[in-house]
Steps between C-alpha positions, in 0.01 A plus 500: 500500500800705575643228729878587426682813413833684468600801716868567426530880531711622802335618819626839432355538160167371617505757787570766253242401259227467757624787738505301807659650813558217759838343539553236220416137548768238451376340172710309245380512130309196380395361164261243648287649784270229635216496738572514878838690440560839637466765218527878475177669530418877488234597759367796704626428854191495731694686772654809337313477164843532312573301202710187588681225317470185722551126472159308520437134456315410166176327595242711685417407866208694631549684848216284639653166423522266791775291347688617203650160449156354443362766289523529128713786395387637164770651281241659271159671548256559236436869482127466398412328829760633747260757640246247599701202627592518880845379423585800302226764567674681792844497351359653182346777695784559735824340400583517132864478388720489185712195409789609277617244257702478177326212319258213583479162375199315330463151363324405192389150440687334211534159334783417717367653815478845652732749339625804704495856372628816652302832488655853547409847415619592148627842643745324734346646803398275807149394529309643807246226585209578711508304822338466837685453833416364842664497845452204724607493865513165688432444874858502561558832331628375166425710199436389152456739227377357176353605156307387193494620144185623327406361174269610219418403136796454283579753233487387137880453482494256786167320467668215297697420816241524760148667538618682808786745569622716789355843553777732374497847647643813325710756696209770516291242661738400782401752764139436455552116525715539813238717670708815494242666287110490509313357212326204344791250530279223358523655160863406505412128490497466130678334212833673434544709172863475513710323244659174600785288354436111514768245444561142563735387776669185616312243711768549761269765648259213600739414803489756771863400584622648174564866516710737290484729184522207267131425585395802298704405191299445201480154341392395164124413436 
């Protein structure tokens, strides 16, 4: 789940909301973010420890990978098992990140096929998804930085769409999740208690080549 999302706020607004200090990356708003694309991610830089907003590829490539082209690149990771699976274990302990989004899409099975819905916070604020990131370096010095989104059991308001949902972090939890504060970060991997708005959208979102604010327009049930 969480295989497509919208991230349309300006880079300056995202930097302000998440208090990042590095030079802003060059990122265009999107209403149809798809796996393998570069997406804005908030992380604690391993060098200076500062909070950065960087562009990472969606689909995790572990640092020990021999050939990223041959590896599966998970876009989601189950929060319940991330601490025990070699693919995610080290990143969960050392390289946690936040994926700022404005809405995500989910598909519900219907008589005429799968029907897309959009999900956003009811308060209009962006969602801060709990993620993991990795840095891979090739023999020729090529560097690939990538991420995955952690999921948990869906809240009651979203369970009719899918049994899983992304882990949504609240602002007081950001420092702990990023490793800026000490504490039991595993406690943050829980079902969100926030209120969400859910509405049906056009099947145009099914095609990754379609992009624009019209993808979030509500259509009649």
